C-alpha distance (Angstrom), angle and dihedral (degrees) to the residues before:
residue distance angle dihedral
M1 . . .
T2 3.77 . .
A3 3.78 124.4 .
R4 3.77 116.7 -91.2
V5 3.79 91.0 -133.7
P6 3.82 125.8 38.9
L7 3.76 118.2 -87.0
V8 3.77 94.0 -134.9
S9 3.75 123.7 -145.6
F10 3.79 120.9 -140.1
A11 3.81 89.6 -101.0
D12 3.81 93.5 50.6
A13 3.80 97.2 41.1
P14 3.77 121.5 108.5
A15 3.81 109.8 -94.4
G16 3.82 90.7 -110.8
S17 3.80 91.2 58.7
R18 3.82 99.2 49.5
A19 3.83 99.6 82.3
L20 3.80 90.6 46.1
L21 3.81 91.5 49.4
D22 3.83 87.2 52.2
A23 3.82 89.0 53.3
V24 3.80 91.8 48.0
H25 3.78 91.2 48.9
G26 3.80 90.4 49.3
A27 3.80 91.9 51.1
F28 3.81 96.1 47.2
G29 3.78 102.6 26.3
A30 3.84 86.0 -123.6
T31 3.78 135.5 40.1
P32 3.82 109.9 -102.1
N33 3.81 115.1 -138.0
M34 3.79 93.0 -115.7
F35 3.79 91.3 63.7
R36 3.77 91.0 44.9
A37 3.82 88.9 56.1
V38 3.80 94.1 45.9
A39 3.84 90.4 47.4
N40 3.81 88.0 77.4
S41 3.83 82.9 82.7
P42 3.81 116.2 44.9
A43 3.83 89.1 -163.2
A44 3.80 93.6 52.7
L45 3.81 92.2 45.2
Q46 3.80 91.1 49.0
A47 3.82 90.6 49.7
M48 3.79 93.8 48.5
W49 3.83 96.0 44.2
A50 3.82 92.6 45.4
C51 3.82 90.6 50.8
F52 3.84 91.8 50.4
G53 3.80 89.1 49.9
A54 3.77 95.6 46.5
L55 3.80 94.2 48.1
G56 3.77 91.5 43.3
A57 3.77 87.6 60.0
G58 3.79 92.3 45.4
R59 3.81 131.1 102.4
I60 3.83 97.5 -100.5
P61 3.83 105.4 94.4
A62 3.82 117.5 -115.8
K63 3.80 91.8 -115.7
L64 3.81 92.5 56.1
G65 3.79 91.0 44.6
E66 3.82 89.7 55.1
Q67 3.78 91.9 46.3
I68 3.80 89.6 53.5
A69 3.79 88.8 48.0
V70 3.81 94.8 55.0
A71 3.81 92.7 46.4
V72 3.82 90.6 51.2
A73 3.80 92.7 43.2
D74 3.76 93.0 51.8
R75 3.80 91.7 47.5
N76 3.80 90.0 51.5
A77 3.86 93.5 42.2
C78 3.78 91.2 -121.3
E79 3.78 105.6 158.6
Y80 3.79 92.3 -179.2
C81 3.81 96.0 56.0
L82 3.82 91.7 40.2
A83 3.82 90.2 55.6
A84 3.80 95.4 42.1
H85 3.83 96.9 45.8
T86 3.77 93.7 43.2
A87 3.82 87.6 57.9
L88 3.79 91.8 43.7
G89 3.80 91.3 47.3
R90 3.80 90.7 54.5
K91 3.81 88.1 49.4
A92 3.87 88.0 51.9
G93 3.82 91.5 55.6
A94 3.80 104.0 -91.9
S95 3.79 118.2 139.3
P96 3.80 120.5 -127.7
A97 3.83 88.4 -108.0
E98 3.81 91.6 52.7
M99 3.82 91.9 50.4
S100 3.78 91.8 47.1
A101 3.78 91.4 49.6
A102 3.81 91.4 47.2
Q103 3.78 89.7 51.8
A104 3.80 86.4 60.8
G105 3.82 91.5 44.7
Q106 3.79 92.5 -106.0
S107 3.81 136.2 122.4
A108 3.78 136.7 166.4
D109 3.81 87.4 -138.6
P110 3.84 110.1 84.6
A111 3.80 95.8 -145.2
T112 3.82 93.1 48.7
L113 3.78 89.4 47.1
A114 3.80 91.3 52.4
A115 3.79 91.1 49.3
L116 3.80 92.5 48.5
Q117 3.78 93.4 47.4
F118 3.84 90.2 49.9
A119 3.80 91.8 47.3
L120 3.78 92.8 50.9
K121 3.79 92.3 46.1
L122 3.83 88.8 53.0
V123 3.82 89.7 53.6
E124 3.81 96.6 41.7
Q125 3.79 96.0 44.3
R126 3.80 96.7 35.2
G127 3.73 94.1 -118.8
Q128 3.85 95.0 -45.0
V129 3.79 98.4 135.6
G130 3.79 128.3 144.3
D131 3.77 143.7 -143.6
A132 3.81 92.3 -83.2
D133 3.82 90.9 56.9
I134 3.79 92.1 55.8
A135 3.81 91.3 42.4
A136 3.80 89.5 54.5
L137 3.82 90.8 54.5
K138 3.80 90.2 48.2
A139 3.79 91.2 49.6
A140 3.82 87.8 53.0
G141 3.80 89.4 57.0
F142 3.82 103.8 -95.9
D143 3.77 119.5 136.1
D144 3.81 126.0 -147.9
G145 3.82 94.6 -91.4
Q146 3.81 92.3 50.7
I147 3.81 90.5 48.0
V148 3.82 90.0 54.0
E149 3.81 88.8 49.1
I150 3.80 91.9 51.7
L151 3.80 87.8 54.8
A152 3.84 90.5 47.1
H153 3.81 90.0 52.8
V154 3.81 89.5 52.3
A155 3.82 91.0 49.1
L156 3.81 93.0 50.0
N157 3.77 90.5 48.6
L158 3.80 91.7 50.2
F159 3.83 87.5 54.1
T160 3.80 92.9 49.6
N161 3.84 93.9 42.0
Y162 3.78 91.5 52.2
V163 3.80 92.7 47.4
N164 3.79 92.2 52.4
V165 3.79 98.1 40.9
A166 3.84 97.0 41.2
F167 3.80 94.2 44.8
A168 3.85 95.7 38.0
V169 3.80 91.5 -128.5
P170 3.81 110.1 -165.4
V171 3.82 112.6 -114.9
D172 3.77 111.6 -114.2
F173 3.85 97.5 177.8
P174 3.81 127.0 77.0
A175 3.87 105.4 -70.4
V176 3.80 120.6 -108.8
K177 3.80 121.6 -165.2
L178 3.80 116.7 -115.6
R179 3.80 114.6 -121.8
S180 3.76 95.7 -159.8
A181 3.78 123.9 77.0
V182 3.77 114.8 -119.7
């Protein structure tokens, strides 16, 4: 299957996307297909890259951010994000077993489990969570700022999942099998 929007090269990208594509290439050592698709819109690429940067500098550890990403990707049947974030999770120190468990919304660590359950509830119920859901995160040790960051990670992953699924972006990371049925 070919992508439904062009995967632009640096030379073919709109002028407003070129500096950002350079930054992406510098961060990854290559330019992943997702960013090449999003680069059709300098505004969308700027929004996505800025969000990755902001959350990367946040208080939620990279490993947990990647575990949230694979849980959300699996729930949304996004093979691209599942593959990319599984690789990034391993780079952030997660074991293969931890990433597989996170893909299913599970973890042996109670705080990680609480974060994953909250993230998946946000996705499944379209943000319709209640007081008990926030209380469960606080009981697991998260403060208000971290809870907001967990939600921001979910929102960023919804953006990237929808880009990759809607535009049929070819996976350019080692494939990981979805657990969920589409």
